[in-house]
A tleap script that builds the chain and sets N, CA, C and O, in Angstrom:
source leaprc.protein.ff14SB
mol = sequence {
  NMET LYS LEU GLU CYS ILE ALA ASN THR GLY
  ALA ALA VAL GLU LYS TYR LEU GLY THR LEU
  PHE LEU ASP PRO GLY ILE THR PHE HIE VAL
  THR ILE GLY GLN VAL TYR PRO VAL LEU GLY
  LEU GLU LEU LEU GLN GLY ASN LEU HIE ALA
  LEU ILE PRO ASP ASP SER ASP TYR ARG ARG
  PRO GLN TRP LEU PRO LEU GLU LEU PHE ARG
  VAL CYS ASP PRO MET ILE SER PRO ASN TRP
  PHE PHE LYS ALA TYR ASP ARG ASP SER GLU
  PRO PHE ARG GLN GLY PHE GLN ALA ARG TRP
  GLY TYR GLN GLU LEU VAL GLU SER ASP VAL
  HIE ARG ASP GLY LEU GLY GLU ARG MET PRO
  SER ALA LEU SER ILE PHE GLN GLN GLN LEU
  ASP ALA THR MET THR GLY PHE ASP ASP CSER
}
set mol.1.N position { 0.843 -1.175 0.000 }
set mol.1.CA position { 0.000 0.000 0.000 }
set mol.1.C position { 0.888 1.238 0.000 }
set mol.1.O position { 1.905 1.301 0.692 }
set mol.2.N position { 0.478 2.210 -0.788 }
set mol.2.CA position { 1.220 3.466 -0.876 }
set mol.2.C position { 0.277 4.639 -0.681 }
set mol.2.O position { -0.863 4.634 -1.146 }
set mol.3.N position { 0.785 5.644 0.019 }
set mol.3.CA position { 0.012 6.857 0.261 }
set mol.3.C position { 0.790 8.063 -0.235 }
set mol.3.O position { 2.000 8.164 -0.034 }
set mol.4.N position { 0.077 8.980 -0.888 }
set mol.4.CA position { 0.670 10.249 -1.290 }
set mol.4.C position { 0.235 11.311 -0.287 }
set mol.4.O position { -0.954 11.452 -0.002 }
set mol.5.N position { 1.187 12.049 0.242 }
set mol.5.CA position { 0.896 13.091 1.211 }
set mol.5.C position { 0.186 14.256 0.520 }
set mol.5.O position { 0.663 14.781 -0.486 }
set mol.6.N position { -0.966 14.652 1.079 }
set mol.6.CA position { -1.706 15.794 0.522 }
set mol.6.C position { -1.762 16.964 1.509 }
set mol.6.O position { -2.174 18.064 1.143 }
set mol.7.N position { -1.351 16.729 2.755 }
set mol.7.CA position { -1.308 17.792 3.768 }
set mol.7.C position { -0.332 17.357 4.850 }
set mol.7.O position { -0.139 16.162 5.075 }
set mol.8.N position { 0.284 18.326 5.520 }
set mol.8.CA position { 1.270 17.943 6.543 }
set mol.8.C position { 1.242 18.834 7.788 }
set mol.8.O position { 2.220 18.906 8.533 }
set mol.9.N position { 0.123 19.501 8.000 }
set mol.9.CA position { 0.035 20.350 9.196 }
set mol.9.C position { -1.163 19.953 10.053 }
set mol.9.O position { -2.108 19.322 9.582 }
set mol.10.N position { -1.096 20.337 11.308 }
set mol.10.CA position { -2.196 20.084 12.217 }
set mol.10.C position { -3.473 20.758 11.781 }
set mol.10.O position { -4.562 20.250 12.050 }
set mol.11.N position { -3.365 21.892 11.114 }
set mol.11.CA position { -4.551 22.614 10.657 }
set mol.11.C position { -5.392 21.775 9.695 }
set mol.11.O position { -6.601 21.982 9.589 }
set mol.12.N position { -4.764 20.832 8.996 }
set mol.12.CA position { -5.481 19.978 8.044 }
set mol.12.C position { -6.311 18.908 8.738 }
set mol.12.O position { -7.217 18.331 8.137 }
set mol.13.N position { -6.004 18.644 9.998 }
set mol.13.CA position { -6.696 17.591 10.753 }
set mol.13.C position { -7.002 18.092 12.168 }
set mol.13.O position { -6.637 17.457 13.158 }
set mol.14.N position { -7.667 19.225 12.243 }
set mol.14.CA position { -7.913 19.866 13.539 }
set mol.14.C position { -8.721 19.017 14.501 }
set mol.14.O position { -8.702 19.272 15.705 }
set mol.15.N position { -9.436 18.008 14.000 }
set mol.15.CA position { -10.209 17.163 14.911 }
set mol.15.C position { -9.305 16.400 15.879 }
set mol.15.O position { -9.778 15.883 16.891 }
set mol.16.N position { -8.014 16.326 15.576 }
set mol.16.CA position { -7.061 15.633 16.452 }
set mol.16.C position { -6.394 16.576 17.455 }
set mol.16.O position { -5.568 16.142 18.258 }
set mol.17.N position { -6.744 17.850 17.415 }
set mol.17.CA position { -6.163 18.821 18.339 }
set mol.17.C position { -6.462 18.388 19.776 }
set mol.17.O position { -7.612 18.141 20.139 }
set mol.18.N position { -5.426 18.303 20.567 }
set mol.18.CA position { -5.563 17.883 21.953 }
set mol.18.C position { -5.342 16.406 22.180 }
set mol.18.O position { -5.183 15.973 23.321 }
set mol.19.N position { -5.328 15.620 21.111 }
set mol.19.CA position { -5.052 14.190 21.260 }
set mol.19.C position { -3.770 13.802 20.539 }
set mol.19.O position { -2.843 13.280 21.158 }
set mol.20.N position { -3.714 14.052 19.240 }
set mol.20.CA position { -2.525 13.695 18.461 }
set mol.20.C position { -1.465 14.793 18.526 }
set mol.20.O position { -0.270 14.514 18.434 }
set mol.21.N position { -1.904 16.032 18.685 }
set mol.21.CA position { -0.985 17.170 18.750 }
set mol.21.C position { -1.668 18.291 19.534 }
set mol.21.O position { -2.881 18.267 19.738 }
set mol.22.N position { -0.884 19.262 19.966 }
set mol.22.CA position { -1.428 20.336 20.796 }
set mol.22.C position { -1.543 21.673 20.088 }
set mol.22.O position { -2.198 22.582 20.597 }
set mol.23.N position { -0.922 21.813 18.926 }
set mol.23.CA position { -0.889 23.093 18.228 }
set mol.23.C position { -1.281 22.878 16.768 }
set mol.23.O position { -0.632 22.089 16.081 }
set mol.24.N position { -2.322 23.554 16.267 }
set mol.24.CA position { -2.709 23.374 14.870 }
set mol.24.C position { -1.620 23.803 13.886 }
set mol.24.O position { -1.683 23.464 12.705 }
set mol.25.N position { -0.625 24.545 14.368 }
set mol.25.CA position { 0.478 24.977 13.512 }
set mol.25.C position { 1.564 23.934 13.350 }
set mol.25.O position { 2.540 24.166 12.636 }
set mol.26.N position { 1.414 22.781 14.004 }
set mol.26.CA position { 2.445 21.742 13.902 }
set mol.26.C position { 2.591 21.276 12.459 }
set mol.26.O position { 1.607 21.159 11.729 }
set mol.27.N position { 3.827 21.013 12.061 }
set mol.27.CA position { 4.099 20.433 10.754 }
set mol.27.C position { 4.640 19.030 10.982 }
set mol.27.O position { 5.648 18.845 11.664 }
set mol.28.N position { 3.962 18.045 10.406 }
set mol.28.CA position { 4.407 16.662 10.524 }
set mol.28.C position { 5.588 16.439 9.586 }
set mol.28.O position { 5.717 17.135 8.578 }
set mol.29.N position { 6.435 15.492 9.900 }
set mol.29.CA position { 7.658 15.241 9.122 }
set mol.29.C position { 7.374 14.401 7.880 }
set mol.29.O position { 7.944 13.327 7.685 }
set mol.30.N position { 6.472 14.925 7.046 }
set mol.30.CA position { 6.157 14.328 5.752 }
set mol.30.C position { 6.067 15.463 4.738 }
set mol.30.O position { 5.857 16.618 5.107 }
set mol.31.N position { 6.227 15.130 3.469 }
set mol.31.CA position { 6.293 16.139 2.411 }
set mol.31.C position { 5.109 15.998 1.464 }
set mol.31.O position { 4.837 14.911 0.956 }
set mol.32.N position { 4.413 17.094 1.232 }
set mol.32.CA position { 3.289 17.085 0.298 }
set mol.32.C position { 3.795 16.650 -1.083 }
set mol.32.O position { 4.800 17.159 -1.579 }
set mol.33.N position { 3.081 15.706 -1.685 }
set mol.33.CA position { 3.452 15.167 -2.993 }
set mol.33.C position { 4.319 13.920 -2.924 }
set mol.33.O position { 4.433 13.195 -3.913 }
set mol.34.N position { 4.929 13.659 -1.785 }
set mol.34.CA position { 5.782 12.478 -1.603 }
set mol.34.C position { 4.911 11.242 -1.390 }
set mol.34.O position { 3.857 11.313 -0.760 }
set mol.35.N position { 5.364 10.114 -1.922 }
set mol.35.CA position { 4.663 8.837 -1.755 }
set mol.35.C position { 5.377 8.029 -0.682 }
set mol.35.O position { 6.604 7.926 -0.682 }
set mol.36.N position { 4.596 7.456 0.237 }
set mol.36.CA position { 5.129 6.723 1.390 }
set mol.36.C position { 4.601 5.298 1.413 }
set mol.36.O position { 3.436 5.058 1.095 }
set mol.37.N position { 5.458 4.351 1.790 }
set mol.37.CA position { 4.979 2.981 1.986 }
set mol.37.C position { 4.243 2.896 3.326 }
set mol.37.O position { 4.610 3.569 4.289 }
set mol.38.N position { 3.226 2.080 3.375 }
set mol.38.CA position { 2.465 1.876 4.605 }
set mol.38.C position { 2.892 0.546 5.211 }
set mol.38.O position { 2.834 -0.495 4.557 }
set mol.39.N position { 3.324 0.596 6.478 }
set mol.39.CA position { 3.738 -0.618 7.167 }
set mol.39.C position { 2.679 -1.119 8.134 }
set mol.39.O position { 2.798 -2.217 8.677 }
set mol.40.N position { 1.654 -0.326 8.349 }
set mol.40.CA position { 0.569 -0.758 9.203 }
set mol.40.C position { -0.569 0.244 9.182 }
set mol.40.O position { -0.394 1.400 8.797 }
set mol.41.N position { -1.731 -0.215 9.601 }
set mol.41.CA position { -2.907 0.621 9.772 }
set mol.41.C position { -3.480 0.333 11.152 }
set mol.41.O position { -3.373 -0.781 11.663 }
set mol.42.N position { -4.086 1.350 11.742 }
set mol.42.CA position { -4.623 1.191 13.082 }
set mol.42.C position { -5.918 1.983 13.201 }
set mol.42.O position { -5.997 3.141 12.793 }
set mol.43.N position { -6.930 1.333 13.770 }
set mol.43.CA position { -8.181 2.004 14.061 }
set mol.43.C position { -8.149 2.361 15.537 }
set mol.43.O position { -8.209 1.488 16.403 }
set mol.44.N position { -8.054 3.660 15.813 }
set mol.44.CA position { -7.912 4.171 17.167 }
set mol.44.C position { -9.000 5.210 17.405 }
set mol.44.O position { -9.046 6.240 16.733 }
set mol.45.N position { -9.862 4.933 18.353 }
set mol.45.CA position { -10.980 5.826 18.686 }
set mol.45.C position { -11.805 6.190 17.447 }
set mol.45.O position { -12.240 7.330 17.289 }
set mol.46.N position { -12.009 5.209 16.583 }
set mol.46.CA position { -12.816 5.407 15.386 }
set mol.46.C position { -12.118 6.121 14.252 }
set mol.46.O position { -12.743 6.431 13.238 }
set mol.47.N position { -10.815 6.391 14.408 }
set mol.47.CA position { -10.043 7.091 13.371 }
set mol.47.C position { -8.948 6.178 12.842 }
set mol.47.O position { -8.288 5.470 13.602 }
set mol.48.N position { -8.766 6.206 11.524 }
set mol.48.CA position { -7.768 5.354 10.889 }
set mol.48.C position { -6.434 6.088 10.770 }
set mol.48.O position { -6.372 7.209 10.266 }
set mol.49.N position { -5.368 5.439 11.242 }
set mol.49.CA position { -4.011 5.980 11.176 }
set mol.49.C position { -3.130 5.018 10.385 }
set mol.49.O position { -3.329 3.804 10.427 }
set mol.50.N position { -2.165 5.565 9.671 }
set mol.50.CA position { -1.221 4.768 8.898 }
set mol.50.C position { 0.164 4.877 9.519 }
set mol.50.O position { 0.577 5.952 9.955 }
set mol.51.N position { 0.872 3.763 9.554 }
set mol.51.CA position { 2.254 3.744 10.021 }
set mol.51.C position { 3.160 3.875 8.804 }
set mol.51.O position { 3.190 3.005 7.933 }
set mol.52.N position { 3.898 4.982 8.764 }
set mol.52.CA position { 4.799 5.255 7.645 }
set mol.52.C position { 6.158 5.684 8.192 }
set mol.52.O position { 6.264 6.055 9.361 }
set mol.53.N position { 7.203 5.637 7.357 }
set mol.53.CA position { 8.480 6.233 7.758 }
set mol.53.C position { 8.429 7.731 7.490 }
set mol.53.O position { 7.947 8.159 6.441 }
set mol.54.N position { 8.924 8.528 8.431 }
set mol.54.CA position { 8.907 9.977 8.225 }
set mol.54.C position { 10.070 10.405 7.340 }
set mol.54.O position { 10.818 9.567 6.836 }
set mol.55.N position { 10.217 11.712 7.155 }
set mol.55.CA position { 11.265 12.258 6.288 }
set mol.55.C position { 12.571 12.547 7.018 }
set mol.55.O position { 13.474 13.155 6.444 }
set mol.56.N position { 12.687 12.121 8.273 }
set mol.56.CA position { 13.941 12.344 8.993 }
set mol.56.C position { 15.040 11.469 8.385 }
set mol.56.O position { 14.763 10.551 7.612 }
set mol.57.N position { 16.279 11.767 8.743 }
set mol.57.CA position { 17.400 10.973 8.259 }
set mol.57.C position { 17.283 9.513 8.652 }
set mol.57.O position { 17.816 8.637 7.971 }
set mol.58.N position { 16.581 9.245 9.757 }
set mol.58.CA position { 16.471 7.883 10.275 }
set mol.58.C position { 15.195 7.177 9.835 }
set mol.58.O position { 14.984 6.013 10.176 }
set mol.59.N position { 14.332 7.876 9.071 }
set mol.59.CA position { 13.068 7.297 8.597 }
set mol.59.C position { 12.295 6.690 9.758 }
set mol.59.O position { 11.919 5.518 9.730 }
set mol.60.N position { 12.065 7.505 10.773 }
set mol.60.CA position { 11.400 7.048 11.990 }
set mol.60.C position { 9.938 6.690 11.728 }
set mol.60.O position { 9.283 7.298 10.881 }
set mol.61.N position { 9.436 5.701 12.461 }
set mol.61.CA position { 8.028 5.332 12.298 }
set mol.61.C position { 7.104 6.412 12.853 }
set mol.61.O position { 7.334 6.950 13.935 }
set mol.62.N position { 6.063 6.715 12.097 }
set mol.62.CA position { 5.075 7.707 12.513 }
set mol.62.C position { 3.679 7.159 12.258 }
set mol.62.O position { 3.391 6.670 11.166 }
set mol.63.N position { 2.810 7.238 13.265 }
set mol.63.CA position { 1.390 6.963 13.076 }
set mol.63.C position { 0.738 8.299 12.743 }
set mol.63.O position { 0.725 9.211 13.570 }
set mol.64.N position { 0.200 8.414 11.542 }
set mol.64.CA position { -0.417 9.671 11.120 }
set mol.64.C position { -1.826 9.418 10.602 }
set mol.64.O position { -2.105 8.354 10.048 }
set mol.65.N position { -2.715 10.396 10.780 }
set mol.65.CA position { -4.100 10.230 10.309 }
set mol.65.C position { -4.149 10.037 8.801 }
set mol.65.O position { -3.424 10.689 8.050 }
set mol.66.N position { -5.007 9.139 8.381 }
set mol.66.CA position { -5.146 8.859 6.960 }
set mol.66.C position { -5.589 10.100 6.181 }
set mol.66.O position { -5.351 10.186 4.976 }
set mol.67.N position { -6.228 11.057 6.851 }
set mol.67.CA position { -6.696 12.273 6.171 }
set mol.67.C position { -5.555 13.116 5.595 }
set mol.67.O position { -5.792 13.994 4.765 }
set mol.68.N position { -4.335 12.858 6.026 }
set mol.68.CA position { -3.189 13.595 5.487 }
set mol.68.C position { -2.712 13.038 4.143 }
set mol.68.O position { -1.780 13.571 3.541 }
set mol.69.N position { -3.357 11.963 3.675 }
set mol.69.CA position { -2.872 11.242 2.503 }
set mol.69.C position { -3.992 10.911 1.528 }
set mol.69.O position { -5.180 10.952 1.846 }
set mol.70.N position { -3.540 10.578 0.315 }
set mol.70.CA position { -4.400 10.007 -0.721 }
set mol.70.C position { -3.845 8.624 -1.009 }
set mol.70.O position { -2.638 8.473 -1.200 }
set mol.71.N position { -4.698 7.617 -1.043 }
set mol.71.CA position { -4.251 6.260 -1.357 }
set mol.71.C position { -3.933 6.216 -2.848 }
set mol.71.O position { -4.820 6.409 -3.679 }
set mol.72.N position { -2.684 5.965 -3.184 }
set mol.72.CA position { -2.304 5.894 -4.605 }
set mol.72.C position { -2.020 4.455 -5.050 }
set mol.72.O position { -1.923 4.189 -6.248 }
set mol.73.N position { -1.886 3.536 -4.104 }
set mol.73.CA position { -1.772 2.111 -4.422 }
set mol.73.C position { -2.441 1.358 -3.275 }
set mol.73.O position { -1.881 1.278 -2.182 }
set mol.74.N position { -3.631 0.806 -3.511 }
set mol.74.CA position { -4.390 0.185 -2.433 }
set mol.74.C position { -3.967 -1.239 -2.077 }
set mol.74.O position { -4.481 -1.807 -1.113 }
set mol.75.N position { -3.043 -1.824 -2.832 }
set mol.75.CA position { -2.674 -3.215 -2.570 }
set mol.75.C position { -1.879 -3.325 -1.266 }
set mol.75.O position { -0.852 -2.668 -1.094 }
set mol.76.N position { -2.371 -4.167 -0.350 }
set mol.76.CA position { -1.647 -4.389 0.897 }
set mol.76.C position { -0.787 -5.637 0.752 }
set mol.76.O position { -1.038 -6.490 -0.099 }
set mol.77.N position { 0.214 -5.721 1.588 }
set mol.77.CA position { 1.140 -6.841 1.542 }
set mol.77.C position { 0.414 -8.147 1.866 }
set mol.77.O position { -0.422 -8.185 2.768 }
set mol.78.N position { 0.732 -9.218 1.133 }
set mol.78.CA position { 0.126 -10.514 1.465 }
set mol.78.C position { 0.648 -11.059 2.801 }
set mol.78.O position { 0.111 -12.034 3.326 }
set mol.79.N position { 1.687 -10.434 3.345 }
set mol.79.CA position { 2.271 -10.877 4.610 }
set mol.79.C position { 1.678 -10.179 5.824 }
set mol.79.O position { 2.101 -10.433 6.951 }
set mol.80.N position { 0.708 -9.305 5.609 }
set mol.80.CA position { 0.111 -8.567 6.723 }
set mol.80.C position { -0.765 -9.463 7.583 }
set mol.80.O position { -1.319 -10.460 7.120 }
set mol.81.N position { -0.873 -9.078 8.846 }
set mol.81.CA position { -1.727 -9.736 9.826 }
set mol.81.C position { -2.802 -8.732 10.247 }
set mol.81.O position { -2.700 -7.542 9.951 }
set mol.82.N position { -3.834 -9.225 10.941 }
set mol.82.CA position { -4.919 -8.381 11.402 }
set mol.82.C position { -5.309 -8.782 12.822 }
set mol.82.O position { -5.295 -9.958 13.184 }
set mol.83.N position { -5.659 -7.764 13.617 }
set mol.83.CA position { -6.122 -8.022 14.970 }
set mol.83.C position { -7.243 -7.045 15.304 }
set mol.83.O position { -7.112 -5.837 15.111 }
set mol.84.N position { -8.359 -7.597 15.812 }
set mol.84.CA position { -9.444 -6.781 16.349 }
set mol.84.C position { -9.424 -6.987 17.858 }
set mol.84.O position { -9.388 -8.121 18.336 }
set mol.85.N position { -9.448 -5.891 18.603 }
set mol.85.CA position { -9.385 -5.981 20.063 }
set mol.85.C position { -10.757 -6.303 20.647 }
set mol.85.O position { -11.771 -5.753 20.217 }
set mol.86.N position { -10.776 -7.190 21.621 }
set mol.86.CA position { -12.005 -7.519 22.338 }
set mol.86.C position { -12.465 -6.307 23.136 }
set mol.86.O position { -11.643 -5.555 23.659 }
set mol.87.N position { -13.754 -6.122 23.229 }
set mol.87.CA position { -14.318 -4.978 23.941 }
set mol.87.C position { -13.929 -4.933 25.416 }
set mol.87.O position { -13.920 -3.861 26.022 }
set mol.88.N position { -13.612 -6.077 25.991 }
set mol.88.CA position { -13.256 -6.103 27.416 }
set mol.88.C position { -11.746 -6.029 27.653 }
set mol.88.O position { -11.294 -6.167 28.790 }
set mol.89.N position { -10.964 -5.813 26.595 }
set mol.89.CA position { -9.508 -5.749 26.739 }
set mol.89.C position { -9.048 -4.349 27.144 }
set mol.89.O position { -9.731 -3.360 26.880 }
set mol.90.N position { -7.895 -4.281 27.780 }
set mol.90.CA position { -7.328 -2.989 28.173 }
set mol.90.C position { -7.023 -2.106 26.961 }
set mol.90.O position { -7.337 -0.916 26.992 }
set mol.91.N position { -6.415 -2.653 25.881 }
set mol.91.CA position { -6.186 -1.794 24.708 }
set mol.91.C position { -7.485 -1.191 24.158 }
set mol.91.O position { -7.502 -0.035 23.737 }
set mol.92.N position { -8.575 -1.976 24.162 }
set mol.92.CA position { -9.851 -1.445 23.661 }
set mol.92.C position { -10.324 -0.297 24.548 }
set mol.92.O position { -10.828 0.709 24.047 }
set mol.93.N position { -10.167 -0.442 25.848 }
set mol.93.CA position { -10.556 0.637 26.761 }
set mol.93.C position { -9.715 1.889 26.528 }
set mol.93.O position { -10.159 3.000 26.818 }
set mol.94.N position { -8.492 1.709 26.001 }
set mol.94.CA position { -7.619 2.847 25.694 }
set mol.94.C position { -7.925 3.437 24.312 }
set mol.94.O position { -7.320 4.431 23.911 }
set mol.95.N position { -8.864 2.822 23.588 }
set mol.95.CA position { -9.267 3.349 22.291 }
set mol.95.C position { -8.836 2.539 21.090 }
set mol.95.O position { -9.244 2.839 19.968 }
set mol.96.N position { -8.012 1.510 21.298 }
set mol.96.CA position { -7.537 0.695 20.177 }
set mol.96.C position { -8.624 -0.296 19.777 }
set mol.96.O position { -9.101 -1.074 20.602 }
set mol.97.N position { -9.009 -0.261 18.506 }
set mol.97.CA position { -10.057 -1.149 18.023 }
set mol.97.C position { -9.505 -2.243 17.121 }
set mol.97.O position { -9.939 -3.391 17.214 }
set mol.98.N position { -8.556 -1.909 16.249 }
set mol.98.CA position { -8.010 -2.906 15.328 }
set mol.98.C position { -6.669 -2.438 14.788 }
set mol.98.O position { -6.356 -1.248 14.787 }
set mol.99.N position { -5.881 -3.414 14.328 }
set mol.99.CA position { -4.569 -3.098 13.740 }
set mol.99.C position { -4.258 -4.104 12.637 }
set mol.99.O position { -4.532 -5.295 12.778 }
set mol.100.N position { -3.680 -3.614 11.534 }
set mol.100.CA position { -3.213 -4.421 10.418 }
set mol.100.C position { -1.739 -4.106 10.224 }
set mol.100.O position { -1.300 -2.993 10.514 }
set mol.101.N position { -0.975 -5.066 9.739 }
set mol.101.CA position { 0.415 -4.787 9.419 }
set mol.101.C position { 1.305 -5.992 9.564 }
set mol.101.O position { 0.836 -7.130 9.591 }
set mol.102.N position { 2.601 -5.737 9.659 }
set mol.102.CA position { 3.553 -6.836 9.792 }
set mol.102.C position { 3.340 -7.546 11.128 }
set mol.102.O position { 2.762 -6.985 12.058 }
set mol.103.N position { 3.808 -8.766 11.204 }
set mol.103.CA position { 3.469 -9.660 12.307 }
set mol.103.C position { 3.726 -9.074 13.699 }
set mol.103.O position { 2.831 -9.094 14.544 }
set mol.104.N position { 4.918 -8.561 13.949 }
set mol.104.CA position { 5.246 -8.037 15.282 }
set mol.104.C position { 4.352 -6.858 15.661 }
set mol.104.O position { 3.974 -6.704 16.822 }
set mol.105.N position { 4.023 -6.040 14.685 }
set mol.105.CA position { 3.186 -4.870 14.925 }
set mol.105.C position { 1.798 -5.286 15.414 }
set mol.105.O position { 1.233 -4.669 16.317 }
set mol.106.N position { 1.272 -6.323 14.815 }
set mol.106.CA position { -0.075 -6.776 15.131 }
set mol.106.C position { -0.104 -7.646 16.385 }
set mol.106.O position { -1.027 -7.549 17.194 }
set mol.107.N position { 0.897 -8.486 16.539 }
set mol.107.CA position { 0.878 -9.442 17.644 }
set mol.107.C position { 1.418 -8.906 18.956 }
set mol.107.O position { 1.209 -9.522 20.001 }
set mol.108.N position { 2.113 -7.767 18.929 }
set mol.108.CA position { 2.740 -7.273 20.149 }
set mol.108.C position { 2.435 -5.794 20.387 }
set mol.108.O position { 2.924 -4.920 19.672 }
set mol.109.N position { 1.615 -5.537 21.406 }
set mol.109.CA position { 1.364 -4.151 21.787 }
set mol.109.C position { 2.640 -3.516 22.331 }
set mol.109.O position { 2.822 -2.302 22.231 }
set mol.110.N position { 3.520 -4.328 22.905 }
set mol.110.CA position { 4.809 -3.824 23.407 }
set mol.110.C position { 5.638 -3.293 22.240 }
set mol.110.O position { 6.260 -2.235 22.345 }
set mol.111.N position { 5.646 -4.030 21.127 }
set mol.111.CA position { 6.377 -3.568 19.939 }
set mol.111.C position { 5.748 -2.278 19.408 }
set mol.111.O position { 6.462 -1.325 19.098 }
set mol.112.N position { 4.424 -2.243 19.301 }
set mol.112.CA position { 3.738 -1.060 18.790 }
set mol.112.C position { 4.076 0.157 19.638 }
set mol.112.O position { 4.401 1.218 19.106 }
set mol.113.N position { 3.998 0.004 20.966 }
set mol.113.CA position { 4.320 1.114 21.860 }
set mol.113.C position { 5.802 1.468 21.799 }
set mol.113.O position { 6.173 2.631 21.952 }
set mol.114.N position { 6.644 0.465 21.574 }
set mol.114.CA position { 8.088 0.685 21.481 }
set mol.114.C position { 8.477 1.554 20.299 }
set mol.114.O position { 9.505 2.230 20.344 }
set mol.115.N position { 7.676 1.548 19.244 }
set mol.115.CA position { 7.954 2.422 18.099 }
set mol.115.C position { 7.853 3.878 18.521 }
set mol.115.O position { 8.720 4.686 18.186 }
set mol.116.N position { 6.805 4.216 19.252 }
set mol.116.CA position { 6.616 5.586 19.707 }
set mol.116.C position { 7.632 5.999 20.754 }
set mol.116.O position { 8.011 7.167 20.841 }
set mol.117.N position { 8.071 5.028 21.553 }
set mol.117.CA position { 9.056 5.301 22.597 }
set mol.117.C position { 10.490 5.216 22.070 }
set mol.117.O position { 11.452 5.435 22.806 }
set mol.118.N position { 10.610 4.890 20.767 }
set mol.118.CA position { 11.919 4.797 20.095 }
set mol.118.C position { 12.828 3.742 20.728 }
set mol.118.O position { 14.036 3.940 20.849 }
set mol.119.N position { 12.227 2.617 21.128 }
set mol.119.CA position { 13.008 1.514 21.678 }
set mol.119.C position { 13.840 0.893 20.558 }
set mol.119.O position { 13.304 0.585 19.493 }
set mol.120.N position { 15.155 0.704 20.784 }
set mol.120.CA position { 16.018 0.165 19.730 }
set mol.120.C position { 15.527 -1.153 19.127 }
set mol.120.O position { 15.614 -1.337 17.913 }
set mol.121.N position { 15.023 -2.058 19.936 }
set mol.121.CA position { 14.560 -3.340 19.405 }
set mol.121.C position { 13.366 -3.139 18.469 }
set mol.121.O position { 13.289 -3.788 17.426 }
set mol.122.N position { 12.448 -2.262 18.821 }
set mol.122.CA position { 11.285 -1.994 17.975 }
set mol.122.C position { 11.709 -1.281 16.689 }
set mol.122.O position { 11.227 -1.603 15.604 }
set mol.123.N position { 12.607 -0.319 16.821 }
set mol.123.CA position { 13.075 0.413 15.638 }
set mol.123.C position { 13.826 -0.499 14.679 }
set mol.123.O position { 13.735 -0.333 13.462 }
set mol.124.N position { 14.561 -1.455 15.214 }
set mol.124.CA position { 15.288 -2.408 14.380 }
set mol.124.C position { 14.320 -3.257 13.551 }
set mol.124.O position { 14.532 -3.464 12.357 }
set mol.125.N position { 13.272 -3.738 14.189 }
set mol.125.CA position { 12.274 -4.537 13.472 }
set mol.125.C position { 11.579 -3.675 12.426 }
set mol.125.O position { 11.372 -4.120 11.297 }
set mol.126.N position { 11.218 -2.454 12.786 }
set mol.126.CA position { 10.586 -1.543 11.840 }
set mol.126.C position { 11.496 -1.328 10.632 }
set mol.126.O position { 11.036 -1.368 9.491 }
set mol.127.N position { 12.779 -1.100 10.880 }
set mol.127.CA position { 13.723 -0.858 9.787 }
set mol.127.C position { 13.832 -2.079 8.866 }
set mol.127.O position { 13.904 -1.929 7.646 }
set mol.128.N position { 13.845 -3.270 9.437 }
set mol.128.CA position { 13.881 -4.491 8.626 }
set mol.128.C position { 12.637 -4.591 7.747 }
set mol.128.O position { 12.720 -4.931 6.567 }
set mol.129.N position { 11.494 -4.291 8.337 }
set mol.129.CA position { 10.242 -4.330 7.577 }
set mol.129.C position { 10.222 -3.248 6.489 }
set mol.129.O position { 9.746 -3.484 5.378 }
set mol.130.N position { 10.736 -2.079 6.816 }
set mol.130.CA position { 10.802 -0.990 5.837 }
set mol.130.C position { 11.715 -1.372 4.679 }
set mol.130.O position { 11.367 -1.167 3.516 }
set mol.131.N position { 12.876 -1.923 4.996 }
set mol.131.CA position { 13.803 -2.348 3.943 }
set mol.131.C position { 13.150 -3.360 3.001 }
set mol.131.O position { 13.292 -3.265 1.782 }
set mol.132.N position { 12.432 -4.333 3.579 }
set mol.132.CA position { 11.758 -5.343 2.765 }
set mol.132.C position { 10.661 -4.708 1.925 }
set mol.132.O position { 10.477 -5.084 0.767 }
set mol.133.N position { 9.941 -3.766 2.479 }
set mol.133.CA position { 8.859 -3.083 1.775 }
set mol.133.C position { 9.392 -2.236 0.624 }
set mol.133.O position { 8.767 -2.139 -0.432 }
set mol.134.N position { 10.558 -1.624 0.843 }
set mol.134.CA position { 11.129 -0.719 -0.154 }
set mol.134.C position { 11.723 -1.444 -1.346 }
set mol.134.O position { 11.989 -0.817 -2.371 }
set mol.135.N position { 11.938 -2.746 -1.241 }
set mol.135.CA position { 12.456 -3.520 -2.372 }
set mol.135.C position { 11.419 -3.473 -3.497 }
set mol.135.O position { 10.322 -4.015 -3.360 }
set mol.136.N position { 11.761 -2.841 -4.571 }
set mol.136.CA position { 10.853 -2.689 -5.710 }
set mol.136.C position { 9.761 -1.662 -5.505 }
set mol.136.O position { 8.804 -1.634 -6.278 }
set mol.137.N position { 9.866 -0.820 -4.497 }
set mol.137.CA position { 8.817 0.163 -4.181 }
set mol.137.C position { 8.519 1.079 -5.358 }
set mol.137.O position { 7.352 1.339 -5.649 }
set mol.138.N position { 9.525 1.563 -6.027 }
set mol.138.CA position { 9.320 2.511 -7.126 }
set mol.138.C position { 8.911 1.820 -8.422 }
set mol.138.O position { 8.522 2.475 -9.389 }
set mol.139.N position { 9.004 0.474 -8.432 }
set mol.139.CA position { 8.671 -0.258 -9.659 }
set mol.139.C position { 7.179 -0.496 -9.846 }
set mol.139.O position { 6.720 -0.731 -10.964 }
set mol.140.N position { 6.426 -0.436 -8.759 }
set mol.140.CA position { 5.007 -0.772 -8.886 }
set mol.140.C position { 4.128 0.463 -8.943 }
set mol.140.O position { 2.907 0.347 -9.050 }
savepdb mol mol.pdb
quit
């Protein structure tokens, strides 16, 4: 799956003010017109977010609202997994409803949280998945 960035500021997604960011003037580390590979999707509090590498030198993982993008290639990886959270689970009470993506992302909430906390083990797995995803990325 590939997404083209169509907006990169908090003002474009003001409904997330106070949850995803605190200032509508924030600029996310993505570039309008750039195409990004999607390594995961997450349904959080009824909103769909995509896991992409940002534009930093380290291509850090970022969960960003789908509203910042246009889907330019809808095909998802045949290696993706899916998880729907039970209504009585702690993640569901925190707002997590479902997640799609590579195996560790879906099967381990510790790994998912480790991406945001920049844990080396989580970042290493993300980088491996990104490298595999980028093989032939520009060819399709």
